[in-house]
All heavy atoms as an XYZ file, in Angstrom:
892
protein
N      10.565     18.313    -17.761
C      11.208     18.697    -16.523
C      10.978     20.184    -16.310
O      11.165     20.987    -17.203
C      12.688     18.361    -16.600
C      13.446     18.723    -15.379
S      14.727     17.488    -15.178
C      15.349     17.941    -13.641
N      10.571     20.526    -15.107
C      10.293     21.926    -14.793
C      11.599     22.708    -14.681
O      12.565     22.247    -14.088
C       9.513     22.025    -13.484
N      11.625     23.873    -15.288
C      12.782     24.749    -15.191
C      12.518     25.856    -14.191
O      11.443     25.951    -13.598
N      13.494     26.711    -14.015
C      13.364     27.814    -13.077
C      12.178     28.690    -13.477
O      12.050     29.101    -14.619
C      14.649     28.637    -13.052
C      14.587     29.797    -12.094
C      14.693     29.585    -10.725
C      14.368     31.092    -12.544
C      14.614     30.632     -9.836
C      14.290     32.156    -11.666
C      14.409     31.919    -10.307
O      14.323     32.958     -9.436
N      11.292     28.948    -12.547
C      10.130     29.788    -12.808
C       8.929     29.035    -13.351
O       7.847     29.600    -13.460
N       9.090     27.744    -13.716
C       7.958     26.952    -14.203
C       7.080     26.541    -13.026
O       7.560     26.321    -11.914
C       8.434     25.689    -14.919
C       9.122     25.986    -16.237
O       8.955     27.112    -16.743
O       9.817     25.099    -16.748
N       5.807     26.427    -13.296
C       4.882     25.960    -12.264
C       5.146     24.483    -11.994
O       5.404     23.703    -12.907
C       3.444     26.162    -12.717
N       5.111     24.098    -10.746
C       5.289     22.703    -10.366
C       3.911     22.059    -10.303
O       2.993     22.604     -9.694
C       5.994     22.597     -8.997
C       6.108     21.154     -8.556
C       7.361     23.265     -9.063
N       3.736     20.888    -10.951
C       2.424     20.233    -10.918
C       2.021     19.883     -9.495
O       2.873     19.548     -8.671
C       2.639     18.951    -11.729
C       3.893     19.155    -12.488
C       4.719     20.141    -11.717
N       0.724     19.972     -9.193
C       0.279     19.615     -7.850
C       0.427     18.114     -7.604
O       0.241     17.311     -8.513
C      -1.191     20.030     -7.828
C      -1.591     20.119     -9.243
C      -0.354     20.429    -10.035
N       0.803     17.752     -6.398
C       0.930     16.351     -6.002
C      -0.198     16.048     -5.031
O      -0.418     16.794     -4.081
C       2.290     16.072     -5.350
C       3.414     16.322     -6.357
C       2.357     14.643     -4.813
C       4.797     16.203     -5.775
N      -0.889     14.982     -5.273
C      -1.981     14.572     -4.405
C      -1.558     13.329     -3.641
O      -1.159     12.345     -4.239
C      -3.240     14.264     -5.222
C      -3.721     15.440     -6.010
C      -3.416     15.549     -7.349
C      -4.444     16.446     -5.407
C      -3.847     16.644     -8.090
C      -4.881     17.538     -6.135
C      -4.581     17.642     -7.474
N      -1.593     13.401     -2.345
C      -1.353     12.231     -1.517
C      -2.700     11.547     -1.360
O      -3.440     11.846     -0.445
C      -0.769     12.644     -0.172
C      -0.352     11.459      0.651
O      -0.508     10.327      0.240
N       0.173     11.716      1.830
N      -3.019     10.690     -2.290
C      -4.351     10.117     -2.368
C      -4.567      8.945     -1.440
O      -4.919      7.868     -1.889
N      -4.358      9.132     -0.140
C      -4.555      8.035      0.810
C      -5.981      7.504      0.775
O      -6.237      6.410      1.205
C      -4.188      8.480      2.231
C      -2.717      8.782      2.424
C      -1.801      7.581      2.258
O      -2.193      6.451      2.591
O      -0.674      7.778      1.771
N      -6.907      8.291      0.256
C      -8.292      7.866      0.214
C      -8.645      6.968     -0.965
O      -9.766      6.495     -1.068
N      -7.719      6.725     -1.860
C      -8.012      5.872     -3.019
C      -8.255      4.435     -2.555
O      -7.564      3.913     -1.699
C      -6.869      5.896     -4.022
C      -6.605      7.267     -4.637
C      -7.778      7.694     -5.480
N      -7.440      8.801     -6.363
C      -8.220      9.817     -6.600
N      -9.393      9.891     -6.002
N      -7.869     10.766     -7.438
N      -9.278      3.813     -3.142
C      -9.688      2.470     -2.752
C      -9.611      1.518     -3.942
O      -9.769      1.932     -5.091
C     -11.124      2.486     -2.222
C     -11.328      3.392     -1.021
C     -10.616      2.893      0.206
O     -10.638      1.702      0.499
N      -9.973      3.794      0.933
N      -9.405      0.245     -3.645
C      -9.449     -0.787     -4.681
C     -10.843     -0.852     -5.281
O     -11.842     -0.576     -4.608
C      -9.109     -2.153     -4.082
C      -7.652     -2.395     -3.709
C      -7.535     -3.643     -2.852
C      -6.800     -2.522     -4.960
N     -10.906     -1.236     -6.542
C     -12.168     -1.505     -7.230
C     -13.103     -0.292     -7.275
O     -14.322     -0.440     -7.317
C     -12.878     -2.704     -6.594
C     -11.990     -3.942     -6.566
O     -11.445     -4.287     -7.625
O     -11.817     -4.540     -5.495
N     -12.538      0.912     -7.241
C     -13.315      2.142     -7.320
C     -12.833      2.941     -8.526
O     -11.633      3.049     -8.769
C     -13.136      2.981     -6.035
O     -13.548      2.183     -4.914
C     -13.965      4.241     -6.075
N     -13.750      3.511     -9.291
C     -13.415      4.245    -10.510
C     -13.178      5.718    -10.184
O     -13.964      6.346     -9.473
C     -14.546      4.106    -11.554
C     -14.246      4.922    -12.805
C     -14.749      2.632    -11.916
N     -12.085      6.267    -10.733
C     -11.739      7.684    -10.592
C     -11.556      8.268    -11.988
O     -11.283      7.542    -12.935
C     -10.449      7.851     -9.777
C     -10.581      7.276     -8.390
C     -10.113      6.006     -8.096
C     -11.209      7.991     -7.381
C     -10.258      5.468     -6.825
C     -11.356      7.466     -6.109
C     -10.877      6.196     -5.843
O     -11.024      5.662     -4.588
N     -11.693      9.588    -12.127
C     -11.555     10.256    -13.427
C     -10.356     11.200    -13.394
O     -10.081     11.840    -12.382
C     -12.821     11.032    -13.766
N      -9.643     11.285    -14.538
C      -8.455     12.131    -14.609
C      -8.788     13.595    -14.848
O      -7.944     14.456    -14.626
C      -7.525     11.630    -15.714
O      -8.165     11.705    -16.965
N      -9.968     13.900    -15.314
C     -10.343     15.286    -15.591
C      -9.672     15.804    -16.852
O      -9.481     15.071    -17.817
N      -9.258     17.066    -16.829
C      -8.720     17.693    -18.039
C      -7.203     17.585    -18.155
O      -6.625     18.100    -19.102
C      -9.128     19.173    -18.075
O      -8.564     19.845    -16.957
N      -6.546     16.923    -17.193
C      -5.094     16.779    -17.224
C      -4.682     15.318    -17.121
O      -5.385     14.499    -16.530
C      -4.451     17.561    -16.076
C      -4.654     19.054    -16.184
C      -3.873     19.771    -15.110
C      -4.024     21.276    -15.296
N      -3.208     22.016    -14.341
N      -3.513     15.010    -17.689
C      -2.938     13.682    -17.535
C      -2.491     13.507    -16.089
O      -2.001     14.438    -15.457
C      -1.742     13.508    -18.486
O      -2.214     13.596    -19.830
C      -1.057     12.171    -18.294
N      -2.655     12.297    -15.570
C      -2.277     11.982    -14.195
C      -1.195     10.899    -14.223
O      -1.304      9.922    -14.954
C      -3.497     11.469    -13.391
C      -3.081     10.944    -12.028
C      -4.537     12.569    -13.256
N      -0.143     11.100    -13.425
C       0.844     10.061    -13.165
C       0.508      9.489    -11.796
O       0.514     10.220    -10.794
C       2.266     10.623    -13.172
C       3.366      9.662    -12.707
C       3.450      8.443    -13.621
C       4.703     10.378    -12.652
N       0.186      8.209    -11.758
C      -0.220      7.564    -10.506
C       0.847      6.582    -10.051
O       1.420      5.854    -10.862
C      -1.546      6.840    -10.699
N       1.112      6.567     -8.753
C       2.031      5.615     -8.136
C       1.325      5.046     -6.911
O       1.119      5.746     -5.925
C       3.336      6.305     -7.738
O       4.169      5.405     -7.044
N       0.937      3.786     -6.991
C       0.164      3.150     -5.924
C       0.969      1.983     -5.355
O       1.439      1.124     -6.090
C      -1.152      2.579     -6.459
C      -2.182      3.603     -6.906
C      -3.390      3.187     -7.414
C      -1.963      4.967     -6.813
C      -4.361      4.095     -7.821
C      -2.923      5.880     -7.214
C      -4.113      5.438     -7.712
O      -5.073      6.345     -8.112
N       1.085      1.942     -4.037
C       1.677      0.786     -3.368
C       0.558     -0.188     -3.048
O      -0.454      0.202     -2.461
C       2.377      1.196     -2.061
O       3.414      2.121     -2.370
C       2.972     -0.014     -1.352
N       0.748     -1.435     -3.450
C      -0.232     -2.474     -3.128
C       0.463     -3.541     -2.278
O       1.627     -3.857     -2.499
C      -0.872     -3.105     -4.389
C      -1.747     -2.112     -5.099
C       0.162     -3.663     -5.327
N      -0.249     -4.041     -1.300
C       0.248     -5.106     -0.443
C      -0.493     -6.376     -0.798
O      -1.722     -6.429     -0.708
C       0.039     -4.769      1.045
O       0.714     -3.542      1.332
C       0.577     -5.867      1.939
N       0.249     -7.386     -1.222
C      -0.322     -8.680     -1.594
C       0.005     -9.677     -0.490
O       1.146     -9.726     -0.017
C       0.280     -9.169     -2.910
C       0.191     -8.200     -4.089
C       1.065     -8.678     -5.231
C      -1.235     -8.044     -4.544
N      -0.976    -10.464     -0.071
C      -0.767    -11.450      0.984
C      -1.413    -12.767      0.586
O      -2.594    -12.797      0.210
C      -1.365    -10.944      2.299
O      -1.116    -11.865      3.334
N      -0.632    -13.840      0.654
C      -1.130    -15.170      0.282
C      -0.682    -16.179      1.331
O       0.328    -15.992      2.002
C      -0.626    -15.595     -1.116
C      -1.239    -14.740     -2.199
C       0.891    -15.547     -1.203
N      -1.453    -17.255      1.462
C      -1.144    -18.302      2.427
C      -1.169    -19.655      1.733
O      -2.042    -19.915      0.912
C      -2.181    -18.303      3.577
O      -2.140    -17.025      4.222
C      -1.885    -19.383      4.599
N      -0.204    -20.492      2.081
C      -0.191    -21.879      1.604
C      -0.365    -22.782      2.810
O       0.214    -22.547      3.866
C       1.115    -22.196      0.889
N      -1.179    -23.790      2.660
C      -1.392    -24.763      3.728
C      -1.553    -26.135      3.092
O      -1.449    -26.276      1.868
C      -2.634    -24.401      4.546
O      -3.789    -24.525      3.746
N      -1.818    -27.128      3.910
C      -1.999    -28.469      3.368
C      -3.169    -28.542      2.398
O      -3.216    -29.396      1.529
C      -2.190    -29.477      4.501
C      -0.956    -29.703      5.377
C      -1.288    -30.662      6.501
C       0.195    -30.241      4.546
N      -4.110    -27.632      2.555
C      -5.273    -27.652      1.668
C      -5.011    -26.943      0.347
O      -5.850    -26.955     -0.539
C      -6.485    -27.031      2.364
O      -6.214    -25.692      2.701
N      -3.852    -26.318      0.194
C      -3.521    -25.689     -1.088
C      -2.931    -24.312     -0.921
O      -2.749    -23.817      0.189
N      -2.626    -23.684     -2.037
C      -2.015    -22.363     -2.037
C      -2.992    -21.292     -2.473
O      -4.139    -21.569     -2.820
N      -2.515    -20.061     -2.435
C      -3.333    -18.925     -2.841
C      -2.561    -18.065     -3.833
O      -1.340    -18.179     -3.961
C      -3.697    -18.051     -1.639
C      -4.655    -18.678     -0.669
C      -5.042    -17.707      0.441
O      -4.235    -16.898      0.874
N      -6.281    -17.798      0.888
N      -3.294    -17.186     -4.494
C      -2.683    -16.179     -5.353
C      -3.431    -14.874     -5.170
O      -4.574    -14.846     -4.734
C      -2.671    -16.620     -6.824
C      -4.066    -16.869     -7.368
O      -5.063    -16.494     -6.766
N      -4.149    -17.508     -8.504
N      -2.736    -13.785     -5.450
C      -3.345    -12.464     -5.362
C      -2.797    -11.620     -6.506
O      -1.620    -11.717     -6.852
C      -3.039    -11.805     -4.024
N      -3.654    -10.793     -7.087
C      -3.244     -9.959     -8.212
C      -3.887     -8.586     -8.078
O      -5.047     -8.466     -7.676
C      -3.683    -10.598     -9.530
C      -3.295     -9.799    -10.763
C      -3.712    -10.502    -12.047
C      -3.306     -9.707    -13.266
N      -3.688    -10.382    -14.514
N      -3.121     -7.549     -8.408
C      -3.641     -6.189     -8.502
C      -3.356     -5.706     -9.912
O      -2.262     -5.920    -10.443
C      -2.977     -5.280     -7.483
N      -4.331     -5.056    -10.526
C      -4.188     -4.614    -11.917
C      -4.735     -3.200    -12.067
O      -5.875     -2.931    -11.708
C      -4.956     -5.571    -12.837
C      -4.821     -5.256    -14.300
C      -5.516     -6.287    -15.158
O      -6.746     -6.204    -15.334
O      -4.819     -7.208    -15.638
N      -3.895     -2.295    -12.579
C      -4.327     -0.933    -12.893
C      -4.943     -0.938    -14.284
O      -4.379     -1.504    -15.212
C      -3.145      0.023    -12.842
N      -6.100     -0.304    -14.396
C      -6.818     -0.262    -15.672
C      -7.235      1.168    -15.986
O      -7.546      1.934    -15.069
C      -8.072     -1.145    -15.612
C      -7.799     -2.589    -15.315
C      -9.087     -3.388    -15.142
O     -10.154     -2.835    -14.910
N      -8.976     -4.704    -15.256
N      -7.242      1.504    -17.284
C      -7.732      2.809    -17.727
C      -8.706      2.597    -18.873
O      -8.718      1.538    -19.507
C      -6.586      3.753    -18.180
C      -5.881      3.201    -19.418
C      -5.607      4.006    -17.050
C      -4.895      4.181    -20.054
N      -9.528      3.633    -19.135
C     -10.432      3.596    -20.289
C     -10.878      5.018    -20.602
O     -11.003      5.868    -19.708
C     -11.649      2.717    -20.031
C     -12.643      3.304    -19.051
C     -13.871      2.437    -18.924
N     -14.817      2.996    -17.958
C     -15.931      2.423    -17.600
N     -16.259      1.256    -18.111
N     -16.728      2.987    -16.727
N     -11.133      5.279    -21.894
C     -11.819      6.537    -22.209
C     -13.198      6.465    -21.551
O     -13.766      5.374    -21.433
C     -11.948      6.513    -23.732
C     -11.015      5.455    -24.210
C     -10.852      4.487    -23.085
N     -13.728      7.567    -21.119
C     -15.016      7.546    -20.436
C     -16.044      6.833    -21.321
O     -16.240      7.194    -22.474
C     -15.458      8.966    -20.065
C     -14.494      9.506    -19.010
C     -16.902      8.982    -19.559
C     -14.721     10.920    -18.592
N     -16.640      5.777    -20.778
C     -17.615      4.975    -21.500
C     -17.010      3.888    -22.371
O     -17.734      3.103    -22.976
N     -15.676      3.796    -22.454
C     -15.005      2.804    -23.296
C     -14.711      1.510    -22.551
O     -15.178      1.277    -21.438
N     -13.901      0.674    -23.188
C     -13.524     -0.618    -22.613
C     -12.282     -0.462    -21.729
O     -11.388      0.322    -22.043
C     -13.243     -1.624    -23.725
N     -12.230     -1.220    -20.644
C     -11.083     -1.183    -19.735
C      -9.866     -1.828    -20.384
O      -9.983     -2.845    -21.063
C     -11.405     -1.908    -18.434
C     -12.371     -1.173    -17.570
C     -13.686     -1.502    -17.351
C     -12.126      0.014    -16.813
N     -14.260     -0.588    -16.508
C     -13.323      0.358    -16.157
C     -11.013      0.834    -16.627
C     -13.438      1.464    -15.331
C     -11.128      1.940    -15.803
C     -12.327      2.248    -15.160
N      -8.691     -1.238    -20.155
C      -7.421     -1.761    -20.661
C      -6.430     -1.828    -19.498
O      -6.245     -0.856    -18.766
C      -6.870     -0.831    -21.743
C      -5.498     -1.209    -22.233
C      -4.915     -0.179    -23.182
O      -5.592      0.799    -23.537
O      -3.747     -0.362    -23.557
N      -5.779     -2.985    -19.321
C      -4.776     -3.140    -18.265
C      -3.510     -2.392    -18.664
O      -3.034     -2.522    -19.792
C      -4.463     -4.607    -18.040
N      -2.960     -1.581    -17.743
C      -1.744     -0.826    -18.029
C      -0.604     -1.172    -17.077
O       0.554     -0.833    -17.351
C      -2.003      0.699    -18.012
C      -2.891      1.094    -19.185
C      -2.609      1.150    -16.698
N      -0.886     -1.838    -15.957
C       0.147     -2.279    -15.019
C      -0.468     -3.359    -14.137
O      -1.661     -3.324    -13.840
C       0.642     -1.115    -14.163
N       0.344     -4.323    -13.731
C      -0.169     -5.358    -12.835
C       0.969     -5.975    -12.037
O       2.145     -5.867    -12.405
C      -0.910     -6.451    -13.616
O      -0.009     -7.189    -14.420
N       0.602     -6.619    -10.942
C       1.551     -7.389    -10.143
C       0.785     -8.529     -9.493
O      -0.424     -8.462     -9.306
C       2.236     -6.512     -9.098
S       1.122     -5.698     -7.947
N       1.517     -9.604     -9.175
C       0.854    -10.755     -8.563
C       1.817    -11.483     -7.638
O       3.036    -11.294     -7.694
C       0.332    -11.710     -9.647
O       1.411    -12.205    -10.413
N       1.241    -12.320     -6.788
C       2.004    -13.123     -5.840
C       1.296    -14.459     -5.706
O       0.082    -14.509     -5.520
C       2.069    -12.404     -4.480
C       2.899    -13.040     -3.372
C       4.374    -13.118     -3.776
C       2.762    -12.231     -2.082
N       2.052    -15.546     -5.845
C       1.515    -16.899     -5.734
C       2.347    -17.674     -4.721
O       3.563    -17.489     -4.640
C       1.596    -17.635     -7.079
C       0.813    -16.940     -8.161
O      -0.425    -16.964     -8.083
O       1.439    -16.375     -9.067
N       1.711    -18.577     -3.994
C       2.444    -19.436     -3.067
C       1.766    -20.806     -3.017
O       0.548    -20.916     -3.046
C       2.547    -18.823     -1.647
C       1.195    -18.712     -0.993
C       3.522    -19.592     -0.777
N       2.592    -21.837     -2.992
C       2.093    -23.205     -2.818
C       3.260    -24.074     -2.364
O       4.417    -23.747     -2.590
C       1.496    -23.750     -4.117
O       2.491    -23.842     -5.101
N       2.956    -25.150     -1.698
C       3.983    -26.121     -1.341
C       3.313    -27.450     -1.036
O       2.109    -27.519     -0.836
C       4.855    -25.651     -0.169
C       4.146    -25.580      1.149
C       4.094    -26.674      1.991
C       3.544    -24.404      1.558
C       3.449    -26.602      3.212
C       2.892    -24.334      2.784
C       2.842    -25.430      3.612
N       4.116    -28.512     -0.991
C       3.619    -29.838     -0.678
C       4.373    -30.355      0.548
O       5.601    -30.322      0.587
C       3.841    -30.802     -1.854
O       3.222    -30.251     -3.006
C       3.281    -32.167     -1.560
N       3.640    -30.806      1.539
C       4.239    -31.369      2.750
C       3.251    -32.387      3.307
O       2.049    -32.241      3.143
C       4.568    -30.261      3.778
C       5.468    -30.803      4.861
C       3.329    -29.631      4.338
C       6.104    -29.732      5.721
N       3.760    -33.434      3.954
C       2.857    -34.448      4.487
C       3.086    -34.639      5.982
O       4.157    -34.346      6.510
C       3.062    -35.775      3.754
O       4.398    -36.202      3.928
N       2.074    -35.126      6.678
C       2.098    -35.477      8.089
C       2.308    -34.303      9.043
O       2.552    -34.487     10.213
C       3.171    -36.547      8.362
C       3.034    -37.832      7.553
C       4.215    -38.740      7.835
C       1.729    -38.531      7.871
N       2.229    -33.080      8.541
C       2.411    -31.912      9.389
C       1.338    -30.892      9.037
O       1.055    -30.671      7.872
C       3.805    -31.279      9.184
C       3.955    -30.020     10.019
C       4.902    -32.279      9.510
N       0.753    -30.293     10.044
C      -0.171    -29.198      9.786
C       0.644    -27.918      9.812
O       1.190    -27.540     10.844
C      -1.286    -29.152     10.846
O      -1.973    -30.391     10.819
C      -2.238    -28.010     10.576
N       0.727    -27.280      8.685
C       1.590    -26.126      8.559
C       0.948    -25.132      7.606
O       0.336    -25.505      6.615
C       2.950    -26.573      8.004
C       4.028    -25.531      7.809
C       4.433    -24.923      9.145
C       5.240    -26.156      7.141
N       1.073    -23.866      7.923
C       0.599    -22.824      7.019
C       1.713    -21.799      6.863
O       2.377    -21.437      7.831
C      -0.659    -22.164      7.559
N       1.918    -21.332      5.659
C       2.945    -20.353      5.350
C       2.266    -19.144      4.737
O       1.525    -19.274      3.763
C       3.950    -20.948      4.355
C       4.913    -19.979      3.683
C       5.951    -19.513      4.699
C       5.597    -20.640      2.506
N       2.483    -17.981      5.330
C       1.910    -16.757      4.791
C       3.034    -15.887      4.261
O       4.046    -15.694      4.935
C       1.116    -15.984      5.859
O       0.047    -16.807      6.307
C       0.552    -14.689      5.288
N       2.845    -15.375      3.063
C       3.829    -14.491      2.451
C       3.147    -13.178      2.108
O       2.069    -13.158      1.516
C       4.405    -15.131      1.188
C       5.481    -14.305      0.533
C       6.115    -15.029     -0.645
O       5.864    -16.200     -0.890
N       6.931    -14.314     -1.376
N       3.762    -12.066      2.497
C       3.238    -10.736      2.212
C       4.320     -9.935      1.522
O       5.487    -10.001      1.905
C       2.809    -10.032      3.513
O       1.808    -10.831      4.152
C       2.248     -8.651      3.246
N       3.935     -9.184      0.499
C       4.909     -8.407     -0.263
C       4.273     -7.102     -0.722
O       3.110     -7.082     -1.126
C       5.385     -9.218     -1.468
C       6.670     -8.693     -2.070
O       7.333     -7.843     -1.435
O       7.023     -9.124     -3.177
N       5.032     -6.016     -0.647
C       4.593     -4.725     -1.175
C       5.131     -4.553     -2.581
O       6.308     -4.803     -2.834
C       5.094     -3.561     -0.309
C       4.373     -3.471      1.021
O       3.245     -3.976      1.116
O       4.948     -2.896      1.961
N       4.282     -4.115     -3.487
C       4.662     -3.844     -4.870
C       4.166     -2.446     -5.236
O       3.272     -1.904     -4.591
C       4.031     -4.858     -5.825
C       4.243     -6.321     -5.461
C       5.591     -6.839     -5.910
N       5.857     -8.188     -5.476
C       5.598     -9.281     -6.180
N       5.031     -9.189     -7.368
N       5.889    -10.467     -5.699
N       4.736     -1.865     -6.280
C       4.321     -0.532     -6.713
C       3.809     -0.584     -8.146
O       4.475     -1.126     -9.028
C       5.498      0.463     -6.623
O       5.976      0.472     -5.274
C       5.053      1.863     -7.000
N       2.632     -0.034     -8.355
C       2.062      0.131     -9.695
C       2.235      1.595    -10.087
O       1.777      2.487     -9.368
C       0.573     -0.220     -9.708
C       0.189     -1.655     -9.363
C      -1.326     -1.792     -9.298
C       0.757     -2.621    -10.382
N       2.898      1.855    -11.206
C       3.090      3.218    -11.703
C       2.515      3.259    -13.112
O       2.862      2.429    -13.952
C       4.585      3.613    -11.719
C       4.759      5.013    -12.289
C       5.171      3.520    -10.322
N       1.628      4.246    -13.363
C       0.983      4.311    -14.668
C       0.496      5.723    -14.960
O       0.276      6.516    -14.062
C      -0.173      3.301    -14.763
C      -1.233      3.456    -13.693
C      -2.421      4.125    -13.959
C      -1.048      2.926    -12.423
C      -3.397      4.266    -12.987
C      -2.021      3.060    -11.436
C      -3.203      3.732    -11.727
N       0.364      6.022    -16.257
C      -0.178      7.293    -16.720
C      -1.652      7.124    -17.039
O      -2.057      6.106    -17.588
C       0.539      7.775    -17.995
C       1.917      8.305    -17.747
C       3.029      7.507    -17.951
C       2.102      9.612    -17.324
C       4.308      7.999    -17.737
C       3.377     10.116    -17.103
C       4.478      9.301    -17.311
N      -2.429      8.161    -16.742
C      -3.842      8.203    -17.101
C      -4.039      9.433    -17.980
O      -3.893     10.560    -17.501
C      -4.751      8.296    -15.860
C      -6.220      8.268    -16.282
C      -4.435      7.194    -14.863
N      -4.327      9.258    -19.261
C      -4.535     10.420    -20.130
C      -5.731     11.261    -19.680
O      -6.648     10.757    -19.033
C      -4.804      9.797    -21.507
C      -4.260      8.405    -21.433
C      -4.433      7.989    -19.999
N      -5.711     12.523    -20.030
C      -6.840     13.408    -19.740
C      -8.117     12.809    -20.326
O      -8.091     12.189    -21.401
C      -6.586     14.789    -20.326
N      -9.223     12.976    -19.627
C     -10.501     12.477    -20.115
C     -10.682     10.974    -19.985
O     -11.528     10.393    -20.658
N      -9.899     10.325    -19.130
C     -10.003      8.883    -18.937
C     -10.415      8.570    -17.502
O     -10.221      9.371    -16.597
C      -8.666      8.198    -19.226
C      -8.388      7.990    -20.673
N      -8.285      9.030    -21.570
C      -8.185      6.860    -21.394
C      -8.028      8.556    -22.772
N      -7.964      7.236    -22.690
N     -10.943      7.373    -17.327
C     -11.234      6.840    -16.010
C     -10.165      5.809    -15.673
O      -9.551      5.229    -16.571
C     -12.612      6.182    -15.983
C     -13.741      7.173    -16.188
C     -15.090      6.501    -16.248
O     -15.230      5.439    -16.908
O     -16.023      7.049    -15.633
N      -9.955      5.582    -14.374
C      -8.956      4.598    -13.971
C      -9.352      3.941    -12.664
O     -10.164      4.469    -11.901
C      -7.564      5.224    -13.864
C      -7.432      6.399    -12.918
C      -6.790      6.259    -11.698
C      -7.916      7.656    -13.248
C      -6.639      7.331    -10.835
C      -7.776      8.740    -12.398
C      -7.132      8.565    -11.185
O      -6.998      9.634    -10.340
N      -8.792      2.758    -12.450
C      -9.072      2.009    -11.230
C      -7.972      0.966    -11.035
O      -7.234      0.648    -11.970
C     -10.432      1.315    -11.309
C     -10.500      0.241    -12.390
C     -11.878     -0.354    -12.508
N     -11.910     -1.398    -13.546
C     -12.993     -2.066    -13.870
N     -14.138     -1.808    -13.269
N     -12.948     -2.992    -14.816
N      -7.883      0.431     -9.824
C      -7.045     -0.726     -9.535
C      -7.975     -1.810     -9.021
O      -8.705     -1.600     -8.042
C      -5.947     -0.409     -8.499
C      -5.177     -1.673     -8.142
C      -4.997      0.659     -9.042
N      -7.984     -2.941     -9.696
C      -8.864     -4.047     -9.325
C      -8.026     -5.184     -8.744
O      -6.857     -5.352     -9.086
C      -9.707     -4.542    -10.517
C     -10.662     -3.458    -10.985
C      -8.835     -5.005    -11.660
N      -8.639     -5.955     -7.876
C      -7.951     -7.082     -7.257
C      -8.650     -8.381     -7.631
O      -9.844     -8.403     -7.916
C      -7.934     -6.914     -5.731
O      -9.249     -6.856     -5.225
N      -7.859     -9.456     -7.632
C      -8.426    -10.777     -7.918
C      -7.574    -11.835     -7.223
O      -6.483    -11.554     -6.746
C      -8.480    -11.026     -9.431
O      -7.178    -11.018     -9.980
N      -8.083    -13.037     -7.177
C      -7.371    -14.158     -6.578
C      -7.965    -14.555     -5.244
O      -8.934    -13.970     -4.760
N      -7.340    -15.554     -4.624
C      -7.823    -16.078     -3.354
C      -7.103    -15.468     -2.158
O      -7.521    -15.658     -1.026
C      -7.662    -17.611     -3.316
O      -6.293    -17.930     -3.628
C      -8.581    -18.283     -4.336
N      -6.016    -14.731     -2.394
C      -5.307    -14.025     -1.327
C      -5.943    -12.664     -1.096
O      -7.048    -12.375     -1.568
N      -5.235    -11.797     -0.372
C      -5.760    -10.463     -0.103
C      -4.876     -9.397     -0.751
O      -3.669     -9.567     -0.895
C      -5.856    -10.180      1.411
O      -4.548    -10.293      1.986
C      -6.791    -11.155      2.092
N      -5.516     -8.304     -1.121
C      -4.821     -7.167     -1.718
C      -5.272     -5.919     -0.972
O      -6.459     -5.718     -0.750
C      -5.152     -7.021     -3.221
C      -4.456     -5.807     -3.806
C      -4.770     -8.288     -3.988
N      -4.318     -5.106     -0.559
C      -4.610     -3.822      0.078
C      -3.842     -2.742     -0.672
O      -2.863     -3.027     -1.359
C      -4.193     -3.845      1.549
N      -4.282     -1.511     -0.563
C      -3.628     -0.399     -1.255
C      -3.371      0.705     -0.225
O      -4.118      1.673     -0.140
C      -4.516      0.079     -2.405
C      -3.783      0.864     -3.455
S      -4.708      1.002     -5.017
C      -6.168      1.887     -4.515
N      -2.284      0.574      0.573
C      -2.078      1.513      1.682
C      -1.580      2.900      1.283
O      -1.806      3.855      2.022
C      -1.048      0.792      2.549
C      -0.294     -0.079      1.605
C      -1.298     -0.496      0.570
N      -0.885      3.030      0.160
C      -0.324      4.329     -0.211
C      -0.597      4.618     -1.676
O      -0.307      3.785     -2.543
C       1.184      4.364      0.030
C       1.565      4.028      1.421
N       1.292      4.855      2.486
C       2.172      2.941      1.948
C       1.728      4.295      3.599
N       2.246      3.120      3.296
N      -1.137      5.805     -1.952
C      -1.367      6.227     -3.334
C      -0.919      7.673     -3.491
O      -1.190      8.512     -2.619
C      -2.853      6.089     -3.726
O      -3.631      6.927     -2.883
C      -3.339      4.655     -3.593
N      -0.228      7.935     -4.569
C       0.239      9.285     -4.864
C      -0.053      9.576     -6.333
O       0.136      8.708     -7.182
C       1.740      9.433     -4.592
C       2.101      9.118     -3.184
N       1.942     10.010     -2.163
C       2.591      7.996     -2.606
C       2.317      9.472     -1.038
N       2.713      8.231     -1.268
N      -0.492     10.788     -6.609
C      -0.826     11.178     -7.976
C      -0.277     12.571     -8.258
O      -0.232     13.415     -7.361
C      -2.332     11.175     -8.187
C      -2.946      9.801     -7.975
C      -4.456      9.809     -8.085
O      -5.048     10.893     -8.246
O      -5.041      8.732     -7.992
N       0.137     12.776     -9.498
C       0.628     14.085     -9.939
C      -0.118     14.440    -11.210
O      -0.168     13.654    -12.154
C       2.152     14.053    -10.244
C       2.624     15.416    -10.714
C       2.936     13.606     -9.033
N      -0.721     15.635    -11.246
C      -1.326     16.126    -12.477
C      -0.227     16.751    -13.332
O       0.548     17.570    -12.846
C      -2.390     17.191    -12.180
C      -3.666     16.630    -11.644
C      -4.739     17.713    -11.471
O      -4.388     18.900    -11.449
O      -5.906     17.338    -11.356
N      -0.157     16.341    -14.581
C       0.892     16.853    -15.481
C       0.356     17.889    -16.423
O      -0.792     17.970    -16.717
C       1.499     15.685    -16.269
C       2.055     14.557    -15.409
C       2.516     13.409    -16.288
C       3.190     15.041    -14.540
């Protein structure tokens, strides 16, 4: 916690951060807080799922999952054509050690968007 006279870490409003793109933490640890929007639809033909996963790795190393969220929807109904769409915002918060790469990857049959990203160098 910063005390009186201590430097306050810079905060980056990283609106430009994109899914499935690799970023580097540089020489400082980064605290990342990303809002992800998950959207899935269920219809007579079946349901969908969507997942977002934050991953980190030492540069050149193997990816490791450090935070994730998911949304699934399905239902059974007969004699009616009906589709149900569910959308939910979730927050991924994770630390990225200095000298590491990081990314948020998406998977599933639904959609994942990342409308808000904020980062603080510690």
